[in-house]
N, C-alpha and C positions, 0 to 999 in steps of 0.2 A: 455384394451379398450382405445381408443383415442377419444377426444372430437371433432373429425373431420370426415367427410365422408371417408371411407376406401374402396379401391378396391384391391382385391386379385386376382392374376393371371396375365398372360401375355397380351400383346396388339396386338400381331401379327407383331412384328418387328417394324422398324422405321416408316414405312408408316401407320401401324395400330395405333401406338402411336400418330402420327400426326393427324389422323382422330379423335381420342379420344380427343385430346387437342382442336381441332376446335369445336367438337360437345358439349364439356363441357364449352366452352367459357373461357378457362383457359387463364390467363393474364401473368403468369410467371411460370417457372419451377425451382425448386431447386433439383439438383441431390445429394441426401444424401445417396447414395448406399455405401456398404462396400468398403473399400480401395482396396480389391481384386476382386471386380466386374469387369469383363473384357469385357462384352458385352453391358450391359444396358447403361453405360455412352456414348458409341458411338451411340446407338439407340436414346438416349435422344438428343444428339447434332444434329443428322440428322433430327429427328422429329421437333425439334424447328426451324431448318432452313426452313423446308418445311412449317411449320405453321406460320413462322415469329413471334415467341414468344421468349422473352429473357430467357436465361438459365444461371444459376449459379451453380457451383460445390462447395459443402461443403466437404472439405477434411481435416481431422485432420492431424497434423504434424506427420511425421515418428519418430520412436525412433532414437536417435543419439548414435553412438558408443562412450563410455566413457572410461577413463583410467581403465584398468583392464578387459575390455571386450575382449573376444577371439572369434571374429566373423569370419565366412567364409560366404561371400555373394554369393548367387546363384540366377539364374534368373528363375528357375522353380522347380517344385517338383521332376521331373526326375533328375535334377542336384543335388538336395538335397540327393536323394537316392545314387547317385554316390559318393557324398562327404562323406558319412558315411564310405566308405572304405570296404574292403573285410573281415577284422577281426571282429568277433562278438563283439558287444557292447550293452550296455543297454541304450536305446534311449527313451527320453521323447518327444512325438509328441504333439505339441500344435498348431495344424493346422486345427482343426475342423474335421468333419467326412467325408466330400465329397471327400477328396484326400488321404484317407488312403490306397486306393487300390494301389497307386504307390509304396508303401513300401512292397507290396507282392513280388516285384522283388528282394528284399534283405532279404530272410527268415532266414539268419544266425543271425540276430540281435533279441534281446528281446525288445519288444516295450511296452511302457506305453502311452496311449492316453487318453486325456480328451476331452469329447464331451458333448454337450447338449442333442442331440437325438442320438439313436443308428445308427450305419453306415448301409448302404445298399450296397450290392455287395461284391466283394472279399476284404479280409483283410489279413495282414500278419499272418502266423500260430501261432507265439508266441506273442500274443497281449493281454494285460490287459487293460480293459476300466474303466475309471472313469467318471461317469456322474455328471457334476456339471456346475454351471454358475457363472461367475465372479460378482463382483471384487474379486481378489485373493491377499492376503497380502504377501509381500516378505518373511517374516519370516516363514509363513506357507508353502510357495512354497519351501523354502530351506529345511524345515523339511521333506516335501514329497520327494524331490530329494535325501536326505540322506537315508531315509527309503527304498526307492526303488533302491538305489545304482545306480542312474543315472550317466552315463558317458558323455552324449552329449544331447543337447536340439535342436530340430528342431522347428523353429518358423517363422511365417509370420510377416513382418514388418508392422503390422496394426496400430501401434501408439496408443495413448490414455493411460489413467491411469488404466482402469479396469483390464488389463492383463499385465501391465508392471512389476508386482511383479516377474514374472518368469525370466525376464531379469536381474533384480537386484539380485535375488537369485543366478543365474548362475554366475554373476560377483563375488558375495561374496564367492561362493564355488570354483571359479577358473575353472568352466566348460566351454568347448567350446560350441558355439551356431552356428548352421547352419541357417543363416538368409535369408529367401526367400524375394527378393525385389518385389515391387509392379509392377503390369502390366502397360503397357502404357495406357495413358488416352488422350482423345481429348483435343485440345487446346481451352479451354473456360475460361471465368472469374471464378476465384477460391478464396474462403476465407477459413479460418481455424476454425472459431467459429460460433456458432449459432447467437450470437449478431451481428456479421458482416453480416450474412445472413439477419437478420431482417432489418438492415440499408439498405441493397440492395433492399429488398422488398419494403421498404418505398419509396425509390427513384423511384420505378416503379409503385407507386400508389396503392400498394396492402395492405396497412395498413390504419387504424387499424382493419378492419373487417376480413382480410385474406381470403375473399371469392375469389374463382377462382384461388387458388394457389395450 
């Protein structure tokens, strides 16, 4: 539960969101969607232009490849499937549940996937699910990968500390990581931290009450 009004559900595209912003007398918008949200950031940008409302994107920094990392960068989940290759491998999928179906196209691999909610739709035939929520400690991640005899990790470059343990664990174990890069985002003012977003809100007269944000 949040100490703020909450709206759940879609708005009807950019035009619907613009109408909602106008009707609710919203004074500013902060796009704090997931780094892999591909549609809502563009809808928010278009809606804010239509409604003449300032928009800020809150985007946490990506993970950076460090010494010892064995990354293969790909631009989509389909490319990640191809990057696994033809030979059977034991694969740790740390991509959430919504895109597991892509890996059904490569049934020769044995997959371990960690999800919060169970997947819907097709999944690879040889799939073991772990239902858990971060944060995940690097030592625990390494122990999991050893126990499951993981040979390669597939991850989205979401950034942040909560799930960075898998990246550190793969580095420690010398495992390759297929890293899916973030989708394109609209060109809007962007900050990396909540504190910076609060300063921006203050500059637009939205503090201290935070009403209409």
